[in-house]
C-alpha positions in Angstrom: 0.0 0.0 0.0 1.3 3.4 -0.9 2.4 5.5 2.0 0.1 8.5 2.5 2.4 10.2 5.1 5.8 11.6 4.6 7.0 10.2 8.0 6.6 6.7 6.5 8.8 7.5 3.5 12.1 5.7 4.2 13.8 7.7 1.4 13.7 10.8 3.6 16.1 11.5 6.5 15.0 10.6 10.0 15.1 14.3 10.8 12.6 15.1 8.1 10.4 12.2 9.0 10.3 13.0 12.8 9.4 16.6 12.0 6.7 15.6 9.7 5.2 13.3 12.3 5.3 16.0 14.9 3.6 18.4 12.6 0.6 16.0 12.2 0.1 15.3 15.9 -2.5 17.2 17.9 -1.5 18.5 21.4 -3.7 15.8 22.9 -1.8 13.1 21.0 1.5 14.7 21.9 0.6 14.6 25.6 -0.2 10.9 25.2 3.3 10.2 24.0 5.1 11.8 26.9 5.0 8.8 29.3 6.8 5.5 29.1 3.5 4.0 27.9 3.1 5.9 24.7 -0.5 6.0 23.5 -1.5 4.8 20.1 -2.5 7.3 17.4 -5.0 5.3 15.4 -5.7 7.9 12.8 -2.0 7.8 11.8 -1.8 4.0 12.1 0.6 4.3 15.0 0.3 1.6 17.7 0.9 2.0 21.4 4.6 1.7 22.5 6.1 0.8 25.8 9.5 2.2 26.8 11.4 -0.2 29.0 12.3 -3.9 29.0 15.0 -5.1 31.4 18.3 -6.4 29.9 20.7 -6.5 32.8 21.9 -10.0 32.0 20.2 -10.8 28.7 16.7 -9.9 27.8 14.5 -10.4 30.8 11.4 -12.4 30.0 8.8 -12.4 32.8 7.0 -15.2 31.2 8.2 -18.8 31.9 6.7 -19.9 28.6 8.9 -17.5 26.7 12.4 -18.3 27.9 15.5 -16.3 26.9 19.2 -16.5 27.4 20.1 -15.6 31.0 23.7 -14.7 31.4 25.6 -14.4 34.8 24.9 -11.5 37.0 26.5 -8.3 35.7 29.1 -8.1 38.5 30.2 -11.6 37.3 30.2 -10.6 33.6 32.4 -7.7 34.5 34.7 -10.1 36.3 35.4 -11.8 33.0 37.5 -8.8 31.9 36.4 -9.9 28.4 35.0 -7.2 26.1 34.6 -9.6 23.2 32.4 -11.8 25.3 30.4 -8.8 26.4 29.7 -7.6 22.9 28.6 -11.1 21.9 26.3 -11.2 24.9 24.8 -7.9 24.0 24.3 -9.0 20.4 22.5 -12.1 21.6 20.3 -10.2 24.0 19.4 -7.7 21.2 18.5 -10.5 18.8 16.2 -12.0 21.4 14.6 -8.7 22.1 13.8 -8.5 18.3 12.1 -11.9 18.5 10.0 -10.8 21.5 9.1 -7.6 19.8 7.9 -9.6 16.8 5.7 -11.7 19.0 4.4 -8.7 20.9 4.9 -5.6 18.7 4.3 -2.8 21.2 7.9 -1.9 22.0 10.3 -4.4 23.5 13.3 -2.7 22.0 13.9 0.3 24.3 15.9 -1.7 26.8 16.6 -0.7 30.4 20.2 -1.7 31.1 23.0 -2.1 31.7 23.5 -0.6 35.2 26.7 1.4 35.3 26.3 2.7 38.8 29.7 2.0 40.4 29.9 -0.5 43.3 31.9 1.9 45.5 30.5 0.2 48.6 29.8 -3.6 48.7 27.0 -3.2 51.2 24.9 -1.7 48.3 21.7 -3.8 47.9 21.9 -3.8 44.1 25.6 -4.7 44.0 25.1 -7.6 41.5 23.6 -5.2 38.9 26.8 -3.1 38.6 30.1 -3.7 36.8 32.3 -3.1 39.8 34.0 -0.2 41.5 36.2 1.0 38.7 34.9 3.5 36.1 37.3 2.4 33.4 36.4 -1.3 33.7 32.7 -0.4 34.0 33.0 1.8 31.0 34.8 -0.7 28.8 32.6 -3.6 29.6 29.3 -1.7 29.4 30.4 -0.1 26.1 31.0 -3.5 24.6 27.6 -4.9 25.9 25.7 -1.9 24.6 27.5 -2.0 21.3 26.3 -5.5 20.8 22.8 -4.6 21.9 22.5 -1.7 19.5 24.3 -3.6 16.7 24.2 -0.4 14.6 23.5 -0.7 10.8 23.9 2.8 9.3 21.4 4.9 11.2 19.3 1.9 12.3 19.6 0.2 15.7 18.8 -3.4 16.6 17.7 -2.2 20.1 18.2 0.8 22.3 20.3 0.3 25.5 19.5 2.6 28.4 22.2 3.1 31.0 21.1 3.1 34.6 20.9 5.3 36.8 22.3 8.8 36.3 23.9 9.1 38.8 25.6 8.4 42.1 22.9 5.8 42.9 24.4 3.4 45.5 22.1 3.5 48.5 18.8 1.6 48.6 17.6 2.7 52.0 15.6 6.0 51.5 16.8 6.1 47.9 13.6 8.1 47.0 14.6 11.0 49.2 18.3 10.8 49.9 20.8 13.1 48.4 24.1 11.8 47.1 26.5 14.7 48.0 29.5 14.6 45.6 32.3 17.0 45.1 33.0 18.2 41.6 36.2 16.2 41.1 34.7 12.9 42.2 31.6 13.6 40.2 33.4 14.1 36.9 36.3 11.7 37.4 34.4 8.8 38.9 30.6 8.8 38.7 30.2 10.6 35.3 33.2 8.7 33.8 31.3 5.4 34.0 28.6 6.8 31.7 30.8 8.5 29.2 32.5 5.5 27.5 29.3 3.5 26.7 27.7 6.6 25.3 30.7 7.9 23.3 32.4 4.6 22.4 29.6 2.0 22.8 26.0 1.7 21.8 24.2 3.4 24.6 21.5 5.7 23.1 19.5 6.4 26.3 20.0 7.0 30.0 17.6 6.5 32.9 18.0 9.0 35.7 18.1 7.9 39.3 15.7 8.2 42.2 18.1 10.0 44.4 19.0 13.6 44.6 22.5 14.7 43.5 23.9 17.3 45.9 20.4 18.6 46.5 19.0 18.3 43.0 16.5 15.6 42.2 18.2 13.5 39.5 15.2 13.9 37.1 16.0 17.6 36.7 19.8 17.5 37.0 21.0 20.2 34.6 23.9 18.0 33.5 21.4 15.7 31.7 21.4 18.4 29.0 24.8 19.9 29.5 26.8 16.6 29.8 24.8 13.7 28.5 23.4 15.4 25.5 25.5 18.5 24.6 28.9 17.0 25.5 28.4 13.3 24.8 25.6 13.4 22.2 23.1 11.1 23.9 19.8 10.4 22.2 17.1 10.6 24.9 16.5 10.4 28.7 13.9 8.6 30.7 13.0 8.8 34.4 13.0 5.8 36.7 9.6 4.2 37.4 7.4 6.6 39.4 10.1 9.1 40.0 8.3 11.8 38.0 5.6 11.9 40.6 8.0 11.5 43.4 9.5 14.9 42.7 6.4 16.2 44.4 5.5 13.4 46.8 9.0 12.3 48.0 11.5 15.0 47.2 9.0 17.7 47.7 11.0 19.8 45.3 8.2 20.8 43.0 4.9 22.3 43.9 3.1 20.3 41.2 3.6 17.7 38.5 3.4 20.4 35.9 6.4 22.2 37.4 8.3 18.9 37.5 7.5 18.4 33.8 8.7 21.8 32.9 11.9 21.4 34.9 12.5 17.9 33.5 12.1 19.0 29.9 14.2 22.1 30.4 17.1 20.0 31.8 16.9 17.3 29.1 14.6 14.6 30.4 12.3 13.4 27.6 10.2 10.4 28.8 8.3 10.2 32.1 8.1 6.6 33.4 4.9 7.1 35.3 1.2 6.7 35.1 0.1 8.0 31.7 -2.9 9.9 33.2 -0.7 11.7 35.6 1.8 12.7 32.9 -0.8 13.7 30.4 -2.5 15.9 33.0 0.8 17.5 33.9 1.4 18.3 30.2 -1.9 20.2 29.9 -1.5 22.0 33.3 2.1 23.1 32.3 0.9 24.3 28.9 -2.1 26.2 30.4 -0.1 27.8 33.1 2.7 28.9 30.7 5.4 26.7 32.3 6.1 25.1 28.9 5.2 25.8 25.3 4.3 23.3 22.6 7.8 23.8 21.3 9.2 22.5 24.6 7.0 19.4 24.3 8.1 18.9 20.7 11.7 19.1 21.8 11.3 16.1 24.2 9.1 14.2 21.7 11.6 14.7 18.9 14.2 12.8 20.9 12.0 9.8 21.8 10.3 9.6 18.4 13.7 9.7 16.6 14.6 6.6 18.7 11.5 4.8 17.4 12.4 5.7 13.8 15.9 4.4 14.3 14.4 1.1 15.5 12.6 0.8 12.2 9.1 1.0 13.7 7.7 3.1 10.8 9.5 1.2 8.0 8.1 -1.8 6.1 11.7 -3.0 5.5 14.9 -2.2 7.5 18.1 -4.1 8.5 16.4 -5.8 11.4 13.0 -6.6 9.9 13.8 -10.2 9.1 13.4 -11.8 12.5 13.6 -15.6 12.9 12.4 -17.6 16.0 15.7 -19.4 15.9 17.3 -16.2 17.1 16.1 -16.8 20.7 17.5 -19.2 23.3 19.4 -21.2 20.6 22.5 -23.4 20.8 24.8 -20.6 19.8 23.6 -18.5 22.7 23.7 -21.4 25.1 27.4 -22.0 24.2 28.1 -18.4 24.7 26.4 -18.5 28.1 28.5 -21.5 29.1 31.6 -19.5 28.2 30.4 -16.5 30.3 29.7 -18.7 33.3 33.1 -20.2 33.0 35.0 -17.0 32.6 33.3 -15.3 35.6 34.5 -18.0 38.0 37.1 -16.6 40.4 39.5 -18.9 42.2 40.2 -17.1 45.5 42.4 -19.8 47.2 43.9 -23.1 46.3 46.3 -25.1 48.5 46.9 -27.6 45.7 43.6 -29.4 46.3 42.2 -28.3 43.0 41.5 -29.5 40.4 40.0 -32.8 41.5 41.0 -35.2 38.7 40.3 -38.6 40.4 37.0 -40.4 40.2 35.7 -40.0 43.7 32.6 -39.5 45.7 31.7 -35.9 46.4 29.4 -34.5 49.1 27.7 -31.2 48.2 26.3 -29.3 51.2 24.7 -25.9 51.8 21.6 -24.0 50.7 23.2 -22.8 47.5 24.4 -26.2 46.4 21.2 -27.5 44.7 19.4 -24.4 43.5 19.7 -21.9 40.7 18.4 -18.6 42.1 17.0 -15.5 40.4 17.5 -11.9 41.2 14.8 -9.4 40.3 16.3 -8.7 36.9 16.6 -12.3 35.8 14.5 -13.7 33.0 13.2 -17.3 32.8 15.5 -19.9 31.3 14.5 -23.0 29.4 16.8 -25.1 31.6 18.9 -24.7 34.8 21.8 -26.6 36.3 22.9 -26.5 40.0 26.3 -27.1 41.5 25.0 -30.5 42.6 23.7 -31.3 39.1 27.1 -30.5 37.6 29.1 -32.4 40.2 26.8 -35.5 39.9 27.1 -35.4 36.1 30.9 -35.1 36.3 31.8 -37.4 39.2 28.9 -39.8 39.3 29.0 -40.5 43.0 27.5 -37.4 44.7 25.1 -36.7 47.5 23.5 -33.5 48.7 22.2 -31.9 51.9 21.1 -28.3 52.2 22.2 -28.3 55.9 19.0 -26.6 57.2 17.5 -27.6 60.5 14.3 -29.6 60.5 12.2 -28.4 63.4 8.8 -28.4 65.0 7.2 -25.3 66.5 5.2 -25.5 69.7 2.5 -22.9 70.5 2.6 -21.6 74.1 -1.2 -21.0 73.9 -2.4 -24.4 72.8 0.6 -26.6 73.9 0.4 -28.2 70.4 2.6 -27.9 67.4 2.1 -26.0 64.2 1.2 -28.2 61.2 -0.2 -27.9 57.7 -3.6 -29.1 56.7 -4.5 -30.3 53.1 -5.8 -26.8 52.3 -2.5 -25.3 53.4 -4.0 -23.9 56.6 -1.5 -23.7 59.5 -2.7 -24.5 63.0 -1.2 -25.3 66.4 -3.3 -28.5 66.8 -0.8 -31.3 65.9 1.4 -33.7 67.9 5.1 -33.5 67.7 5.6 -36.7 65.7 2.9 -35.8 63.1 4.6 -35.4 59.7 2.5 -32.4 59.0 4.3 -30.6 61.9 7.8 -30.8 60.4 9.4 -27.6 59.0 12.7 -26.8 57.4 14.3 -23.6 58.8 16.5 -21.7 56.5 18.6 -18.9 58.0 20.0 -16.2 55.7 21.6 -13.9 58.2 20.4 -10.4 59.3 17.7 -12.4 61.3 15.9 -13.3 58.0 14.5 -16.8 58.0 12.1 -18.9 56.1 10.0 -21.8 57.2 9.1 -24.4 54.6 6.8 -27.3 55.4 8.4 -30.7 54.7 4.8 -32.0 54.3 3.6 -29.9 51.3 7.0 -28.3 50.4 5.6 -24.8 50.7 6.5 -21.7 52.7 4.6 -20.0 55.5 3.7 -16.6 54.2 2.5 -13.4 55.8 -0.1 -12.4 53.3 -2.3 -15.5 53.9 -0.8 -16.9 57.2 -0.9 -20.2 55.4 1.8 -22.5 54.1 0.9 -22.0 50.5 3.8 -20.2 48.8 6.0 -22.2 46.5 8.8 -19.6 46.2 10.3 -16.6 47.9 10.7 -14.9 44.4 8.5 -11.9 44.5 8.9 -8.1 45.0 7.7 -8.3 48.6 9.1 -11.6 49.9 6.5 -12.2 52.6 7.9 -15.7 53.2 10.6 -14.0 55.2 10.2 -14.2 59.0 12.3 -12.4 61.6 12.2 -14.6 64.8 12.9 -12.7 68.0 14.2 -14.8 70.9 12.7 -14.3 74.4 14.5 -16.8 76.5 13.5 -20.2 75.2 10.6 -18.8 73.4 10.3 -17.1 70.0 8.1 -14.3 68.7 7.8 -14.2 64.9 7.9 -10.9 63.1 6.8 -10.9 59.5 8.3 -9.2 56.4 6.2 -6.1 57.1 7.0 -6.1 60.9 3.7 -7.6 62.1 3.4 -10.4 64.6 2.3 -14.0 63.9 0.2 -15.8 66.5 -2.7 -18.2 66.9 -6.3 -17.6 67.6 -8.4 -19.4 70.2 -8.8 -22.4 67.8 -5.0 -22.6 67.2 -5.1 -21.2 63.7 -2.1 -19.2 62.6 -3.0 -15.5 62.1 -1.7 -12.0 62.5 -2.2 -10.8 66.1 -1.8 -7.6 68.1 1.9 -6.7 67.9 2.6 -5.5 71.4 3.1 -7.5 74.6 4.6 -11.0 75.0 1.2 -12.8 75.3 0.8 -16.6 75.0 -0.9 -16.4 71.6 2.2 -15.2 69.8 4.9 -17.1 71.7 6.3 -20.3 70.3 9.1 -22.7 71.1 11.3 -24.2 68.3 12.6 -27.8 68.8 15.2 -29.2 66.5 14.4 -32.7 65.2 17.4 -32.9 62.8 20.4 -30.6 63.0 21.3 -29.6 59.5 25.0 -28.9 60.2 25.4 -32.3 61.9 23.8 -34.0 58.9 26.2 -32.1 56.5 29.2 -33.1 58.6 28.2 -36.8 58.6 27.7 -36.6 54.8 31.2 -35.0 54.4 32.8 -37.8 56.5 31.6 -40.5 54.1 32.8 -38.7 50.9 36.2 -38.5 49.3 35.7 -34.7 48.9 33.2 -32.1 49.9 31.9 -28.9 48.5 30.3 -26.5 51.0 28.1 -24.0 49.2 27.5 -20.7 51.0 26.4 -17.2 49.8 23.2 -15.4 49.4 19.7 -15.6 48.0 19.4 -12.5 45.7 15.8 -11.8 46.9 16.6 -12.0 50.6 18.6 -9.7 53.0 20.0 -7.3 50.3 18.4 -6.3 46.9 16.7 -3.4 45.4 15.3 -1.2 48.2 17.5 -2.9 50.9 21.2 -2.5 51.7 23.2 -4.8 53.8 24.4 -3.9 57.3 27.5 -6.1 57.4 30.0 -8.0 55.2 29.9 -11.0 57.6 28.8 -14.4 56.5 25.5 -15.6 57.9 26.3 -17.3 61.2 24.8 -20.6 59.9 27.1 -20.5 56.8 30.1 -19.8 58.9 29.4 -22.6 61.4 28.6 -25.0 58.5 31.9 -24.3 56.7 33.9 -24.9 59.9 32.0 -28.2 60.8 32.3 -29.6 57.3 36.0 -28.8 57.1 36.5 -30.5 60.5 34.8 -33.6 59.2 36.7 -33.7 55.9 39.7 -31.5 55.1 39.5 -32.2 51.4 37.0 -29.4 51.2 36.2 -26.7 48.7 34.1 -23.7 49.6 31.9 -22.2 46.9 30.8 -18.7 47.5 27.7 -18.3 45.4 26.8 -14.6 45.8 25.7 -11.3 44.4 28.3 -9.5 46.6 31.5 -9.8 48.6 31.6 -11.4 52.1 34.2 -11.0 54.8 35.6 -14.6 54.9 38.8 -13.9 56.7 38.5 -16.9 59.0 37.6 -19.3 56.1 40.5 -17.9 54.0 42.9 -19.1 56.8 41.7 -22.7 57.0 39.8 -23.6 53.9 42.0 -25.4 51.3 40.2 -24.0 48.3 37.7 -21.2 47.7 35.8 -20.4 44.5 33.6 -17.4 44.0 30.8 -17.3 41.5 27.9 -15.0 41.0 24.4 -16.5 40.4 25.6 -17.4 36.9 22.4 -18.5 35.2 21.5 -21.9 33.7 25.1 -22.9 33.1 26.2 -22.4 36.8 26.4 -26.1 37.6 28.1 -27.1 34.4 30.7 -24.3 34.6 31.4 -25.0 38.3 32.0 -28.7 37.5 34.3 -27.8 34.7 36.4 -25.7 37.0 36.5 -28.2 39.9 37.5 -31.1 37.6 40.2 -29.2 35.8 38.5 -29.2 32.5 38.7 -25.4 32.6 41.3 -23.3 34.4 39.6 -20.4 36.1 40.8 -16.9 35.3 38.0 -14.6 36.4 38.9 -11.5 38.3 37.2 -9.5 41.1 35.6 -6.4 39.8 35.6 -4.9 43.3 37.6 -5.0 46.5 36.7 -7.6 49.1 37.3 -5.9 52.5 38.0 -7.7 55.8 35.3 -5.8 57.6 32.6 -3.2 57.1 34.5 -1.1 59.5 37.0 -0.4 56.8 34.3 1.3 54.8 33.0 4.8 55.0 29.3 5.1 55.7 27.3 4.0 52.7 25.7 7.5 52.4 29.2 8.9 51.8 30.0 9.4 48.1 33.3 11.3 48.2 35.7 8.5 47.5 38.7 10.8 47.4 38.3 12.4 50.8 37.4 9.1 52.4 40.0 6.8 50.7 37.4 4.6 49.1 37.8 1.8 46.5 41.1 0.4 45.4 41.9 3.8 43.8 42.4 5.4 47.2 42.2 2.7 49.9 45.5 2.4 51.8 44.7 -0.7 53.9 45.3 -4.4 53.2 42.1 -5.9 51.8 41.1 -9.5 52.0 41.2 -9.7 48.2 42.1 -6.7 46.0 40.4 -5.4 42.9 41.4 -7.5 39.9 42.3 -10.5 42.0 41.9 -14.1 40.8 44.1 -17.2 40.8 44.6 -19.9 38.1 45.7 -23.5 37.8 48.5 -22.1 35.6 51.5 -19.9 36.4 52.6 -16.9 34.3 55.8 -14.8 34.1 55.8 -11.2 32.8 58.7 -9.8 31.0 60.0 -7.1 28.5 57.8 -4.3 29.7 58.1 -1.2 27.6 56.3 2.1 28.0 56.7 5.1 25.6 54.9 8.3 24.9 54.0 8.6 21.2 52.1 11.8 20.6 48.6 11.4 21.9 49.0 7.8 23.1 51.1 5.9 25.6 52.4 2.7 23.9 52.7 -0.2 26.3 54.0 -3.6 25.5 55.0 -6.7 27.4 55.4 -10.5 27.1 53.6 -13.0 29.2 54.7 -16.7 29.3 52.8 -19.6 30.6 55.5 -21.5 32.6 53.1 -24.2 33.8 51.7 -27.4 32.3 48.2 -26.1 32.1 46.6 -24.1 29.3 44.8 -21.1 30.7 43.6 -17.6 30.2 45.5 -14.8 31.8 44.1 -11.3 32.5 46.8 -8.7 32.0 46.1 -5.5 33.8 47.8 -2.1 33.2 47.7 0.5 36.0 49.2 4.0 36.3 50.0 6.4 39.0 51.2 10.0 38.8 54.2 10.9 40.9 54.0 14.1 42.9 50.7 15.3 41.4 49.3 18.8 42.1 46.2 17.2 43.7 45.4 14.0 45.4 45.4 11.3 42.7 44.7 7.5 42.8 47.3 5.2 44.3 46.9 3.1 41.1 44.3 3.3 38.3 43.3 0.8 35.7 44.0 2.1 32.2 44.1 -1.1 30.0 43.4 -4.8 30.3 43.3 -7.9 28.1 42.2 -11.5 28.5 44.0 -14.0 26.3 44.4 -17.7 26.2 48.0 -18.8 26.6 48.9 -22.5 26.1 51.5 -24.1 28.4 55.0 -23.2 27.5 53.9 -20.4 25.1 54.6 -16.7 25.2 52.0 -14.1 24.2 52.9 -10.6 23.3 50.6 -7.8 24.5 50.4 -4.3 23.1 48.2 -1.4 24.4 47.9 2.0 22.8 46.5 4.1 25.7 45.0 7.5 24.9 47.0 10.1 26.8 43.6 11.6 27.8 43.1 8.5 30.1 45.7 10.1 32.4 43.6 13.2 33.0 42.1 14.6 36.1 39.4 17.1 36.6 40.8 20.6 37.4 38.1 22.2 39.6 39.7 25.6 39.4 39.2 25.7 35.6 36.2 23.3 35.5 37.7 21.0 32.9 39.9 18.0 32.5 43.6 18.2 32.1 46.6 15.9 31.6 49.2 17.2 34.0 52.8 17.3 32.9 55.1 15.1 35.0 56.3 11.6 35.8 54.0 8.7 35.6 54.6 5.1 36.8 53.0 2.4 34.7 52.4 -1.1 36.2 51.7 -4.4 34.6 50.2 -7.1 36.8 47.7 -9.8 37.5 45.7 -7.7 39.9 45.8 -4.2 41.4 48.2 -5.5 44.0 50.0 -8.3 42.2 52.2 -6.0 40.2 54.9 -7.8 38.2 56.6 -5.0 36.3 56.8 -1.2 36.6 58.3 1.6 34.5 58.3 5.4 35.1 58.4 7.8 32.2 58.0 11.6 31.7 54.7 12.5 30.1 54.1 15.9 28.4 51.0 17.8 29.4 49.9 21.0 31.1 51.6 22.7 33.9 48.6 23.4 36.2 48.4 27.1 36.8 47.6 28.6 40.2 44.0 29.4 41.0 43.5 33.1 40.4 41.2 34.2 43.2 40.6 37.6 41.5 38.8 36.0 38.7 36.1 34.6 41.0 35.7 31.2 42.6 32.5 29.1 42.8 32.3 27.8 46.4 31.5 24.3 45.2 34.8 24.0 43.4 36.8 23.3 46.5 39.8 21.0 46.9 38.9 20.0 50.5 36.2 20.5 53.1 35.5 20.0 56.8 31.9 19.7 58.0 30.4 21.6 55.1 27.4 20.4 53.0 26.7 21.1 49.3 23.1 22.4 48.7 21.2 23.6 45.7 19.4 26.9 45.2 16.3 26.3 43.2 15.9 30.0 42.6 19.4 30.5 41.2 19.8 27.0 39.8 23.3 26.8 41.4 25.0 24.9 44.2 26.2 26.6 47.4 28.1 25.4 50.5 26.6 25.4 54.0 28.7 25.8 57.1 32.1 24.3 57.9 35.4 24.9 56.2 36.4 25.1 52.5 39.9 24.5 51.3 41.2 25.8 48.0 44.8 24.7 47.0 47.4 26.3 44.8 46.0 29.8 45.1 47.8 33.1 44.3 46.6 36.2 46.2 48.4 38.7 43.9 47.7 42.4 44.5 44.4 41.9 46.2 43.7 43.5 49.5 40.0 42.7 49.9 37.4 40.0 49.3 33.7 40.0 48.3 31.7 36.9 49.2 28.2 36.1 47.9 26.6 34.5 50.9 23.9 34.6 53.5 23.0 33.5 57.0 20.0 31.4 57.9 19.5 32.9 61.4 21.7 35.2 63.4 24.8 37.2 62.4 27.9 35.3 61.9 31.5 35.7 60.6 33.4 34.0 57.8 37.1 33.6 58.7 39.4 34.0 55.6 42.9 32.4 55.7 45.8 32.3 53.3 48.9 30.2 53.8 47.8 29.5 57.4 47.5 33.2 58.2 44.1 34.9 59.0 43.5 37.7 56.5 40.1 38.9 57.8 36.7 38.1 59.2 33.7 39.0 57.1 30.5 39.7 59.0 27.3 38.1 57.5 23.9 39.3 58.6 20.8 37.2 58.5 19.0 37.1 55.1 15.3 36.8 54.4 15.6 33.1 53.8 18.1 30.5 52.4 17.2 31.4 48.8 18.5 34.9 49.3 22.2 35.8 48.8 24.0 39.1 49.6 27.5 40.3 48.7 29.6 40.9 51.7 33.0 42.7 51.5 35.9 42.8 53.9 39.5 44.2 53.8 42.5 42.1 54.5 44.7 42.9 57.5 47.6 45.0 56.2 50.0 43.7 58.7 49.4 40.1 57.7 49.6 41.0 54.0 53.0 42.6 54.6 54.4 39.4 56.0 53.3 36.9 53.3 54.5 36.2 49.8 51.5 37.1 47.7 52.8 35.5 44.5 53.7 32.1 46.1 50.9 29.6 45.7 49.3 28.7 49.0 46.2 27.3 50.5 43.2 29.6 50.7 40.5 28.8 53.4 37.1 29.9 54.4 35.7 28.9 57.8 32.1 29.6 58.8 29.5 28.6 61.4 26.8 26.2 60.4 24.2 28.8 59.6 26.2 30.6 57.0 26.1 29.6 53.3 28.4 30.7 50.4 27.8 30.7 46.7 31.1 32.1 45.6 33.8 34.8 46.2 36.6 36.8 44.6 39.5 38.9 45.8 40.2 42.3 44.5 
């Protein structure tokens, strides 16, 4: 049929076609396209369109009848240090998205993922979604993944990857209201850097903004969405996180109305509001009617999102991705790729010559994570799954399993009888102790989170029904989780939502009045079969034992909940110790979304392997590693600390000031960033580093001096000697994973852009490569450095800060007790209270200062210091409110001026009481 609209004419440019479509839309239709559920426009033959389908670890199908390829968790994928693998994984996920979109043609192509929030603190609840703590590694791996997802053909895209969550989004507790306060250097060098590479070098076309505030600005209206993401990096369009459009009013309380939020969001570069379409549409009309936005503003946002739909080929009959075959989903090629991914992410943490296990032997597998394949919230359904026990049984033949959970009965204090399960799943305290209906399995996950599964009907007790009728803990609100509180020999059960379980007068389990230790809600647990004892007995009978510890991704820590400790659950710690005592040919498998503090286990356990929840190939890959069929070479994408006491508070985002991550951490971690052992041994030699124009050329040889073929991950770090500002102790700048056969030597070459050596100069608000000496390091981890070389690198001599040209208060080099805030009226950041430090400053001929500032309450004074000497005190009187600023002037003490060298760079300081706030200053 002949196209009757120009926007459907594929011979025209996308720009012409989008503008033609916009010209045909009514304002009502435009309003219907502003939310993530874009309404259909029947009169133009345009169907409805949904923005957002999860793709953290492959395309996430929520339908078990439509399985997709489920790769390992992202933190594991990043630990492969294999960009080729990541691009292939992205390509596979993009193809599968095309198949799902063909089945359900309403927009399964604007994909939400990957998550490039940096895992600066391992207590973060969504740790498994990130690519680790390093912005270079995160950038390289996510760039490769998004490049595969987008699979660009000319101007057409296979799919649109959307990076999450811009930015500094690393706390789950109170994430909807919390402000991530970040200094300008850390913001640009660390948090923004993770987003830059996948946008400018990969295939990322879209970004999702975060729930949190960024130094007082709700992320949805962060001005850098437009200034940095779009203007500097050329990003396509921006979408809010689910419900966050409304939360700007309800949670952040920043805007007076949704209409105001809409206006601010569009002004600052946000295009699509992921919220209820009725709310968004109403906000559009209110904003238009009140003059907060014009139709031209609406068109600006719609242009960006509609252009993305054109680039996906939605309005073309034929395009590079229109030939979609069902064989493109969950096929053998993707399964083989997934096996490779599961293998490459395995990290050998310790091996006292116990691995690999070559002999035919009997193996005991114990622990809750030994015979399950668990899903996190961003996991799709697989067509198959293997567990560690499955893999071991297949490989060794003789294998037995026990999850090591206690089997218990629960006695009600009120009835004197035991809880049991009827055929209709009702739970009542009316049974005798030896009744099989009264036997429960108690699973302890740490943090006092516990589940109780009936061994009679194999279901969990759940809060929402007070029955034993739940087959899984996998749901957004895991109401199967109970929090038992000990009161002497008795137990009170708190539910997921903090309510109390009890029994009524007939003994039926129900929710009861929360307060008071009354008989109706007191119980006594009696152990019938001790799980750790069973596991130890099983271990004694076996030739070797594998103890599987770790986490359930839906329990303790996940989206919305951070961890409180790095410690292993007490049950897992006791299990590992008991099993090792029973059989010292013991391997500990840490199957986890995040690091644990396993200092004690590291001392006595002969071998430790870390794996993420690696998808359907978990069991097969683990068996390949244990048996020696595959030599592990995965690396840790984040530091494993010995204790949470080595960490700054999770709310602290300034990694420079607080010596956070491997970049600045000066302690001795349990396992450093980039760490991972192998069955092979490698020697590094012939390290050469040269500056060649705009690149640093690095080369070296690596020889496999063992009798085992294996991959090796070569990592290149650098450090600047005597920098003008505090710089990282070491910083990853290149890496490569290569297969090296036994006895062979592989030559590695890296051409590193000199711009990778840059730092953010806050005094000039731009990046700079500082001239000086740089030490380059080649190694197998951030601490296992084999070779080093120091060279001179040309660059800029960083000039002193000229105070007479004016200084924004936020561009400090150091601070003490001050907080960064945001003026909605001025649309600028200011600093509140405390001390501000500005390094490398020159006073020159100035003898006075003017400060744009204010005081929230009573009169106060700002103390001005230079080179340790007090120049003056500027008096600040109360202003009308915190949105008002006044210019205060003060003269420097002439006697002090006479005694200092004005041309010699020195530290300039401003000190103020907590009620005073500063926008900026200049000397004159």
